[in-house]
LOMI-47773 format. One record per residue: residue number from 1; residue in three letters; x, y, z of N, C-alpha, C in turn. Coordinates in Angstrom, 3 decimals. Example, Ala and Ser with C-alpha at 12.3 -4.5 7.8 and 13.67 -1.06 7.14 Angstrom:
% residues 2
<rec nr="1" rest="ALA" n_px="13.190" n_py="-5.690" n_pz="7.800" ca_px="12.300" ca_py="-4.500" ca_pz="7.800" c_px="13.200" c_py="-3.300" c_pz="7.800"/>
<rec nr="2" rest="SER" n_px="12.850" n_py="-2.250" n_pz="7.080" ca_px="13.670" ca_py="-1.060" ca_pz="7.140" c_px="12.900" c_py="0.030" c_pz="7.870"/>
//
This chain:
% residues 60
<rec nr="1" rest="MET" n_px="101.103" n_py="113.474" n_pz="77.375" ca_px="99.265" ca_py="113.341" ca_pz="77.588" c_px="99.988" c_py="112.056" c_pz="78.494"/>
<rec nr="2" rest="TRP" n_px="100.571" n_py="111.230" n_pz="78.440" ca_px="100.622" ca_py="109.748" ca_pz="79.571" c_px="100.775" c_py="110.024" c_pz="80.257"/>
<rec nr="3" rest="ARG" n_px="101.132" n_py="110.995" n_pz="81.232" ca_px="101.779" ca_py="111.642" ca_pz="81.996" c_px="100.366" c_py="112.092" c_pz="83.668"/>
<rec nr="4" rest="GLY" n_px="99.996" n_py="112.724" n_pz="82.616" ca_px="98.708" ca_py="112.571" ca_pz="83.477" c_px="97.842" c_py="111.641" c_pz="83.812"/>
<rec nr="5" rest="MET" n_px="97.611" n_py="110.480" n_pz="83.409" ca_px="97.267" ca_py="109.286" ca_pz="83.671" c_px="96.991" c_py="109.125" c_pz="84.652"/>
<rec nr="6" rest="LYS" n_px="95.957" n_py="108.160" n_pz="84.932" ca_px="96.176" ca_py="106.750" ca_pz="86.784" c_px="95.957" c_py="106.226" c_pz="85.644"/>
<rec nr="7" rest="SER" n_px="95.631" n_py="105.969" n_pz="84.757" ca_px="95.097" ca_py="104.078" ca_pz="84.451" c_px="96.718" c_py="103.759" c_pz="83.693"/>
<rec nr="8" rest="VAL" n_px="97.583" n_py="104.613" n_pz="84.158" ca_px="99.027" ca_py="104.165" ca_pz="83.799" c_px="99.574" c_py="102.848" c_pz="84.552"/>
<rec nr="9" rest="MET" n_px="99.944" n_py="101.622" n_pz="84.872" ca_px="100.321" ca_py="100.855" ca_pz="85.443" c_px="102.147" c_py="100.432" c_pz="85.152"/>
<rec nr="10" rest="MET" n_px="102.859" n_py="100.764" n_pz="85.858" ca_px="103.849" ca_py="101.047" ca_pz="85.370" c_px="104.826" c_py="99.675" c_pz="86.532"/>
<rec nr="11" rest="PHE" n_px="104.997" n_py="98.426" n_pz="85.869" ca_px="105.767" ca_py="97.179" ca_pz="86.751" c_px="107.624" c_py="97.235" c_pz="86.477"/>
<rec nr="12" rest="THR" n_px="108.232" n_py="96.609" n_pz="87.657" ca_px="109.665" ca_py="96.639" ca_pz="87.078" c_px="110.012" c_py="95.142" c_pz="87.177"/>
<rec nr="13" rest="PRO" n_px="111.099" n_py="95.288" n_pz="86.655" ca_px="111.258" ca_py="93.620" ca_pz="86.725" c_px="111.813" c_py="93.002" c_pz="88.559"/>
<rec nr="14" rest="ASN" n_px="112.199" n_py="94.621" n_pz="89.503" ca_px="112.557" ca_py="93.972" ca_pz="90.731" c_px="111.256" c_py="94.396" c_pz="91.338"/>
<rec nr="15" rest="ASP" n_px="110.610" n_py="94.666" n_pz="90.936" ca_px="109.275" ca_py="94.737" ca_pz="91.805" c_px="108.606" c_py="93.123" c_pz="92.596"/>
<rec nr="16" rest="SER" n_px="108.475" n_py="92.987" n_pz="94.018" ca_px="107.762" ca_py="92.072" ca_pz="94.344" c_px="106.793" c_py="91.344" c_pz="93.963"/>
<rec nr="17" rest="GLN" n_px="106.467" n_py="90.347" n_pz="94.285" ca_px="104.620" ca_py="89.440" ca_pz="93.986" c_px="103.839" c_py="90.233" c_pz="94.732"/>
<rec nr="18" rest="LEU" n_px="104.565" n_py="90.583" n_pz="95.597" ca_px="103.582" ca_py="91.502" ca_pz="96.572" c_px="102.768" c_py="93.122" c_pz="96.444"/>
<rec nr="19" rest="GLN" n_px="104.551" n_py="93.727" n_pz="96.158" ca_px="104.625" ca_py="94.638" ca_pz="95.570" c_px="103.550" c_py="94.686" c_pz="93.614"/>
<rec nr="20" rest="THR" n_px="103.776" n_py="93.684" n_pz="93.233" ca_px="103.468" ca_py="94.016" ca_pz="91.987" c_px="101.226" c_py="93.101" c_pz="92.357"/>
<rec nr="21" rest="ASP" n_px="101.705" n_py="92.797" n_pz="93.323" ca_px="99.517" ca_py="92.629" ca_pz="93.968" c_px="99.228" c_py="93.455" c_pz="93.613"/>
<rec nr="22" rest="ARG" n_px="100.023" n_py="94.289" n_pz="94.815" ca_px="99.319" ca_py="95.565" ca_pz="95.632" c_px="99.533" c_py="96.976" c_pz="94.362"/>
<rec nr="23" rest="LYS" n_px="99.482" n_py="96.857" n_pz="93.188" ca_px="99.445" ca_py="97.988" ca_pz="92.303" c_px="98.108" c_py="97.321" c_pz="91.466"/>
<rec nr="24" rest="TRP" n_px="98.437" n_py="95.769" n_pz="91.453" ca_px="97.452" ca_py="95.799" ca_pz="90.948" c_px="95.871" c_py="95.534" c_pz="91.258"/>
<rec nr="25" rest="ARG" n_px="95.702" n_py="95.311" n_pz="92.829" ca_px="94.555" ca_py="96.018" ca_pz="93.452" c_px="94.274" c_py="97.223" c_pz="93.519"/>
<rec nr="26" rest="GLU" n_px="95.425" n_py="98.310" n_pz="93.439" ca_px="94.805" ca_py="99.362" ca_pz="93.415" c_px="94.052" c_py="99.556" c_pz="92.168"/>
<rec nr="27" rest="ARG" n_px="95.163" n_py="99.297" n_pz="90.809" ca_px="94.100" ca_py="99.792" ca_pz="89.401" c_px="93.490" c_py="98.753" c_pz="89.627"/>
<rec nr="28" rest="LEU" n_px="92.345" n_py="98.512" n_pz="89.741" ca_px="91.000" ca_py="97.266" ca_pz="89.840" c_px="90.332" c_py="98.279" c_pz="90.916"/>
<rec nr="29" rest="GLN" n_px="90.639" n_py="99.032" n_pz="92.243" ca_px="89.717" ca_py="99.332" ca_pz="92.593" c_px="89.605" c_py="100.862" c_pz="92.907"/>
<rec nr="30" rest="GLN" n_px="89.865" n_py="101.014" n_pz="91.772" ca_px="89.983" ca_py="102.833" ca_pz="91.277" c_px="88.283" c_py="102.702" c_pz="90.784"/>
<rec nr="31" rest="LYS" n_px="86.974" n_py="103.638" n_pz="90.496" ca_px="86.363" ca_py="103.679" ca_pz="90.698" c_px="86.220" c_py="103.809" c_pz="88.783"/>
<rec nr="32" rest="SER" n_px="86.992" n_py="105.189" n_pz="88.745" ca_px="86.248" ca_py="105.558" ca_pz="86.667" c_px="86.638" c_py="104.553" c_pz="85.974"/>
<rec nr="33" rest="SER" n_px="86.133" n_py="104.878" n_pz="85.091" ca_px="86.453" ca_py="104.547" ca_pz="83.537" c_px="87.284" c_py="104.584" c_pz="82.675"/>
<rec nr="34" rest="ASP" n_px="88.168" n_py="103.560" n_pz="81.886" ca_px="89.465" ca_py="103.448" ca_pz="80.897" c_px="88.550" c_py="104.006" c_pz="79.485"/>
<rec nr="35" rest="GLY" n_px="87.560" n_py="104.011" n_pz="79.155" ca_px="86.214" ca_py="104.581" ca_pz="78.021" c_px="87.216" c_py="106.141" c_pz="77.640"/>
<rec nr="36" rest="GLY" n_px="87.288" n_py="106.710" n_pz="78.582" ca_px="87.291" ca_py="108.088" ca_pz="78.752" c_px="88.079" c_py="108.625" c_pz="77.807"/>
<rec nr="37" rest="LYS" n_px="89.450" n_py="107.973" n_pz="78.566" ca_px="90.871" ca_py="108.153" ca_pz="78.749" c_px="92.236" c_py="108.022" c_pz="77.307"/>
<rec nr="38" rest="TYR" n_px="93.572" n_py="108.802" n_pz="77.582" ca_px="94.017" ca_py="108.724" ca_pz="76.276" c_px="94.489" c_py="107.541" c_pz="76.531"/>
<rec nr="39" rest="VAL" n_px="94.962" n_py="106.544" n_pz="74.938" ca_px="95.714" ca_py="105.718" ca_pz="74.998" c_px="96.913" c_py="105.874" c_pz="74.037"/>
<rec nr="40" rest="PRO" n_px="98.057" n_py="105.879" n_pz="75.073" ca_px="98.932" ca_py="106.668" ca_pz="73.731" c_px="99.561" c_py="105.586" c_pz="72.560"/>
<rec nr="41" rest="THR" n_px="99.541" n_py="105.296" n_pz="71.029" ca_px="99.669" ca_py="104.700" ca_pz="70.228" c_px="101.111" c_py="103.559" c_pz="70.519"/>
<rec nr="42" rest="ILE" n_px="101.111" n_py="102.684" n_pz="69.345" ca_px="102.513" ca_py="102.062" ca_pz="69.966" c_px="103.548" c_py="103.189" c_pz="68.872"/>
<rec nr="43" rest="ASP" n_px="103.691" n_py="103.506" n_pz="68.292" ca_px="104.789" ca_py="104.928" ca_pz="67.788" c_px="104.655" c_py="105.489" c_pz="68.746"/>
<rec nr="44" rest="GLU" n_px="104.259" n_py="106.240" n_pz="69.988" ca_px="104.283" ca_py="107.147" ca_pz="71.013" c_px="105.160" c_py="106.171" c_pz="72.535"/>
<rec nr="45" rest="THR" n_px="104.700" n_py="104.814" n_pz="72.185" ca_px="104.691" ca_py="104.255" ca_pz="73.278" c_px="106.605" c_py="103.593" c_pz="73.295"/>
<rec nr="46" rest="ARG" n_px="107.487" n_py="103.162" n_pz="71.638" ca_px="108.159" ca_py="103.263" ca_pz="71.448" c_px="109.250" c_py="104.322" c_pz="71.330"/>
<rec nr="47" rest="LYS" n_px="108.382" n_py="105.297" n_pz="71.068" ca_px="108.819" ca_py="106.337" ca_pz="71.321" c_px="109.602" c_py="106.316" c_pz="73.294"/>
<rec nr="48" rest="PHE" n_px="108.790" n_py="107.009" n_pz="74.204" ca_px="109.076" ca_py="106.846" ca_pz="75.025" c_px="109.820" c_py="106.318" c_pz="75.800"/>
<rec nr="49" rest="LEU" n_px="109.427" n_py="104.806" n_pz="75.165" ca_px="110.947" ca_py="103.110" ca_pz="75.850" c_px="112.538" c_py="103.755" c_pz="75.231"/>
<rec nr="50" rest="ARG" n_px="112.403" n_py="104.660" n_pz="73.918" ca_px="113.546" ca_py="105.118" ca_pz="73.629" c_px="114.707" c_py="105.614" c_pz="74.215"/>
<rec nr="51" rest="GLU" n_px="114.099" n_py="106.912" n_pz="74.774" ca_px="113.636" ca_py="107.996" ca_pz="75.555" c_px="113.901" c_py="107.648" c_pz="76.826"/>
<rec nr="52" rest="GLN" n_px="113.905" n_py="106.633" n_pz="77.298" ca_px="114.329" ca_py="106.451" ca_pz="78.380" c_px="115.149" c_py="105.655" c_pz="78.386"/>
<rec nr="53" rest="GLU" n_px="115.327" n_py="104.231" n_pz="77.672" ca_px="117.053" ca_py="103.433" ca_pz="77.333" c_px="117.797" c_py="104.692" c_pz="77.263"/>
<rec nr="54" rest="ASP" n_px="117.461" n_py="105.947" n_pz="75.975" ca_px="119.028" ca_py="106.839" ca_pz="76.373" c_px="119.400" c_py="107.376" c_pz="77.669"/>
<rec nr="55" rest="LYS" n_px="118.693" n_py="107.630" n_pz="78.391" ca_px="118.409" ca_py="108.626" ca_pz="79.577" c_px="119.244" c_py="107.798" c_pz="80.336"/>
<rec nr="56" rest="LYS" n_px="118.992" n_py="106.518" n_pz="80.251" ca_px="119.742" ca_py="105.068" ca_pz="80.938" c_px="121.167" c_py="105.112" c_pz="80.355"/>
<rec nr="57" rest="LYS" n_px="121.569" n_py="105.225" n_pz="79.429" ca_px="122.922" ca_py="105.548" ca_pz="78.770" c_px="123.921" c_py="106.383" c_pz="79.225"/>
<rec nr="58" rest="ARG" n_px="122.738" n_py="107.481" n_pz="79.061" ca_px="123.846" ca_py="108.819" ca_pz="79.759" c_px="124.278" c_py="109.027" c_pz="80.375"/>
<rec nr="59" rest="TYR" n_px="123.832" n_py="108.198" n_pz="81.423" ca_px="123.728" ca_py="108.770" ca_pz="83.240" c_px="124.520" c_py="107.735" c_pz="83.502"/>
<rec nr="60" rest="ALA" n_px="124.458" n_py="106.438" n_pz="82.739" ca_px="125.459" ca_py="105.039" ca_pz="83.500" c_px="126.845" c_py="105.237" c_pz="83.107"/>
//
């Protein structure tokens, strides 16, 4: 479900300060409210992060 969310912000350590600022500006300019949007639980977030790490290990 999280893949369709427009409110998700992803930052990477490689983002410059300019890129980070741009992402925040774009996020704050969105007119929609987050109140009705799905927010993943901590377990779903951990599962997603583990899957991302597994993919990195497989292709490394």
